[in-house]
N, C-alpha and C positions, 0 to 999 in steps of 0.2 A: 170500576176494575180496570178499565183501559188506561185512566190517568194514572192511577196508583201504579200499576205494573210499568207503565212508561217511564215513570220517574225512577222507580227503583232499579229498573234494567238500562237506564240510558247509557251507561258505560258499556254494557255488552252489546247493546245495538250499535254504538259507535264503532266497537271493535270489530263486530262482524262486517260492517260496511267497509272499513279500511282494509280487511283481510280480503274481502271480495275484490276490492279494487286492486290490491297487490298481486293476487293470483289470477286476474282476468285474462292477461296475455297468455298464461300457460294453458289456462281452460280453454281459450280459443284455439290454440295449437293443438290441444288434445282433441277437441271437437273435429278440426281439419282433418287429423290423422285417422281417426275413426270414420270420417265421412269418405275419405279416399280409399279405405280399406274395408268396404261392407261385406258381411258375411250372412247368408240366410239362416232361417230359423233352424236351430238345433246344430247348426254347423259353425257356431261363433268361437272356435278354438283360438284363433289368433287374436280376436277382440278381447276374449278372456284374459289371455296371456298379457296383453297390452295394459289392461286394467289393473291386473295383479302386479305388474312391474311399477305402475304409479303408486299404488299402495304400498308396496315394498320400499320404494324411494323415501316415502314420507314417514315410514316407520308405523305403518298401520297394519296390525296383524289380520289375516283373513284365511278363509277356507276356500278352496277351489273345487271345481267338479261337482258341484251341487245341482242335481236335477239335470245333469249334462254339464254343460259349460258355465252354469251359474256360479257366481261369488257371493259369499256371505262373511260377515263378521260382526263384532261388537265393539263399539268404543264405549268405555266407561270413564266415570269421573264422579267423585265424592264417595259417600258411605256405602255400604252393601245393601241398604234399604232403597236403592234408587227405584224410580219407575223406569219405563222402557218406550221409546218410541221407534218405529220402523220407518225407513226411508227406502223407496224402491224406484229403479230404473231399469230399462230394458236394452239389451245387447243387439238384437237382430235388425236385419234390412230387408228389403223387398225386392222381388224380381222384377225390377224395372230399369230400362236403359236410361241412363242420365243424359239430359239435353243442356245442361247448365254449362257455360264457359267459363269456369272458375278455377283457380290453381289447385284447388282440392277436390275437384271432379273424381268421381268413382273411377278407380283403376281396374275395376272387375266388371268386365263386359256383362250387361243384363243384370246387374245387381246395384242398389242404390239405397242410401238411407233417406228414403222419400217419406218416412213417417216420423222423423225427428229424433229417434232413439239415440243418434250420435249426440244430439244435445242434451238429452235425458242424462245419459251415462257421464257426459263431461260435466255437466252441472252437479251432479252427485257427487263425483270425485272432488269437485271444488268444494261443495259444502262439507265433505268429510275432510279436506284439507283444512278448512277453517276451524270447525269443530274440535280437531286435533290440536291445533295451535292455541286455542282458546280454552283447553280443558279444565284450567283453574278457575273459569269464570261460570261454569255451569255444572250441575249435578245430575246425574242419572245414567241412563245407558241408551245408545243409538245402535239399533240393529240395522245393518245396511245390506241391500239387496240388489245385485247386479243379476237380472233374471235374463235367461235364453227364451227364445220361441214364443214370443207374445203374438206374433203375427199367424201362427198356425195351430190348429187343434192337436193335442188336447190342451195347449196352452202351458207355458213353462211355469206359471205360477202353481199350477196342480203339483208338478213334480218336485218344486222347492218346498212346497207346504207338506208334502208327503215325507221329505227328508227332514223335517222338523224345524224349519227356519222361523216358526212362530211360537217356539218353546225355548225355555232356558236362555234368557228370560222371555216371559210372554209379554209382548208388546200390549200397552194401554191403548195405543193408536197406531195406525200406519197411514202414511201419506205418499202421493206421488204427484208429479207435474207432467203436463203434456203441452207440446208446442201448440199455438193456436194463432195462426196468421190472421184472422180477422180483428184481433187485438194488436195494437202497437207494443213494440218492445217497450218495456218499462211498466206495462200493466198486467194485471192477473184477474181471473175471472173464476166465480164460484157458482155452484148450484147445490143446495141442500136437498136431502132425500134422494128419491129415484132420479138418477142422472143420466144413464146410459142402458141401452135396450140388452135383452138376451140375444143371442144369435144361434140359430139352428139350420143345419143343411139338411134337405130331404132329398132322396133319390128313389125314383120310381122306374121299374123295368116291366114293359109290356112284353110278354113272349108269345110269339105266334109260331108259324111254321112256313118258313120261306120256300122260293121255288120260281119257277118261270111264270112271268105274268100271263104267258098264253095258255097256262094250264091253272086256272084259278081254283078248280074243283080239288086240286092236289095241295092247296096252301092254306093258310089261315093268317090273313094279312093283319099285322099288329098296328098298322097305322090307322085303321079305322076305329079300333078301339081307343088308341092314344088320342085321335080326335075328339071323341066323346068325352074322354077322361079330361082333356084340357078345357072343354066347354064346362064340365062339372067343377074343375078347379078355379076357373074364372067366376063361376057363380060363388063359391066360398070366398073368394077374394072380395067381391063385391058386398057380400053378408058382413064381412069383417069390418069393411070400411065404414060400415053404417054404425058400428058399436061405439061407444063412449071411450073404451079403453084403446090407447094408441097399439095399432099392431100394423106390421108390414108382412104380407104374404105374396111373394112374387116367384114367377116362373123364369129361371134363368137360361135353361137350356132345354131343347128338344133335338134329338138325333136318331135317325133312322133311314135306312135306305142309301143306296149307292148308285143306282141306275134307273132308268124309266122302266125297264123290262124285267126288272127282279123284284120279287116280294120278300122283304127282308125278314130275318128271323126274329128280330126284336127292335123295339123303340124305347128309348131312355129318356126321361124327363127329370130335371132336377130344379131346385130353387132354395129359397131362403124364408126363414120364419124369424121374425123379430117381433118381441112385445116388452111391455114395462111392468109386467106383473106375472110372478112365477105360477100362480094358479091358473090364470088365463092362459099362460104358455102351454101348460099341460092340456086345457081343455081345447086348445086349437090343434095340438098334436093328434089328439083323439078323433077330432072332426076330419083331419087329413086321412087317417087311416079308414075312416069309415067310409069317405068318398071312394077311395081306392077299392075297398072291399065290394061296395055296391056296384061299382062299374064292372069289376070282375065278374060279379054274378049276373050282371045285365048282358054282357058280351061275351059270357061263356069263354073266357081267355084267362091265362094266368097272368096276374099282375101282382108284383112284389113292391114293398114300400120300406125303405131303410132310412130311418130319421137319426142324424148324428147329433147328438144333443151337444151344443157349443157352450159358449160362456154364459153365466147367469146375468140377471140383472144387476147393474152397478149402483149400490146403495150408498150414498154419502151420508155418514152419521150426522145428524143436526148439531149435535154439542161439538164434535170435533171440527166439524165444518165451520161452525161458527166462531171457534176459537181460532183457526186458521185464517180465517177472513180478517178477524181483528188484529192477527199478527201482521198480516199483509197490509192493512190499513196503517199500522204503525211504521212499517218498513218502507212502503212506497207512497203514502199518502192517500187519503180516502178517494180523491178524484180518479186515482189510477187503479181502483178496485171496483169490478162491476158484477152484475148479476148475469148468470148465463142460462139459456134455454135448455130444456131436455133434449137429449140427442138420441137418435135411433141407431147411431154406430154402437159398437160393442167393443169390450176391453176385458182382458183376462184379469186385471186388478180385481175385477168383482169377486173373484174366488177368494182373495184376501179379506174383502168387506163382509164376507159371509161368517167370517170367524173372528175378525178384529174391527172395531170402529174405525172407520177410514174416512179419508178425504182425497178425492182425485180432482185437482183444480187445473186450470189453464194457464199457462205462461205466454204472455203476449210476445209474438216474434215478428209481426208484420211491420213493413215501411212502405208505404205506398210511393212516397217521393223517390224512392230508390228502386221501385218497381218490384219490391220483394211482396208479392200478393198471390202467388200461385199456392194452392191447397195441397194438404198432404195427399199422398199417393198418385202424385203427378211427377212427370218427368222434369219440370222446371221448378219443383220445390225447392226453397232455400229460407234461410232465415236471416234476420238482422242480428249479428253476432253480438251486439251490446246485451241482448238478452241473456247470454251466458253469465255475465256478471250479476245480473238480476236473480237468475235462477239459482246460481250458487249461494248467494247471500240470504236470499228469500228462504230457502229450503233449511239453511242452517238456523235461521231466526225462527222459523216456525218450529222447528224441533226443540229449541231452547224453551220457546213460549209454551208449548205443550208440556214439557216435562216440568217446568215451574207450576203450571196449573195442577197438574197431577200431585206434585210434591205438597203444595199448599193446601189442596182440597182434601189431603189424607191426614192433615194434622188435626 
């Protein structure tokens, strides 16, 4: 299949590479503008306006204000019986003070594109430019999604889905790429099946009765109950660590008290829960609630537990991921395509994959020789910008590859 497809579409493959090279400098400029003007989750008004201006300049119709500041649209080519593939990128940045000394350093204090969403958005714009220029060489529909609020619950994916971005037309597949510094620019990585973890936040409040430490008989000190609770939570963590299913259960904060001679009214404890199995996820949530209830009864003190259900497990459809990997091998060369391990980080792209077969892959952006090695969510994160040409062309090629597969398999 690979050889036949490669020969049949060698002209399209060559054209995509040529267009990716031609637009590369503009895509880099777009990325630098976005990087210098980051906006936090659900505040991406100027970012969305800039993306819209690019699409308008290229003659690509779009719909704005979807799920907040999201942008969507559909590129179409060929007859009305087309299949559809969706492409997604994120718009938001992180609350981090950038420490890089570069011309495109963030101009907004305390805000930085430290997760590469500027790269994702610029690369998707580049892919759309390429696909629009070559619309006579492919057939189908390309749904594009520039999504707000990936970094914050409830996740912009849920809001865009609610507004119907996965309908009219219904995509047969959805793909997204994410920067990955451990891979060099020019490489790409894939993981089929369960790839990224669910992510839940939990918040526990132990309510006592505050007062002067010299009058303990008039108080009910919540710190002692919280200490018992923390021991129980650590026991739960150790039990989960022994299970075969990958689980992360972690306490992140403990807050209570302001002075040595004051008994506080309450103590709060919070943390995270991550799993790679939705059924196991529900079981651990229930175990947490049971630990809280048992401690409440044992210590005769009010303890409440609030679990904020976050992003689900991200599942890469084996068929779609296999096709995307094949496409990447044709575009980059098989030596530049690698297998990736499962990650316990989370992504709201998982919401799309619950409804549409998807592939979330990694775009290599590292360059050790140039010192580009800092990981995402750090103040010194940056990318080898040659990856932008790769990201634009690869995404455009993957979309065409998938469309061809869906058309031919339906015949």
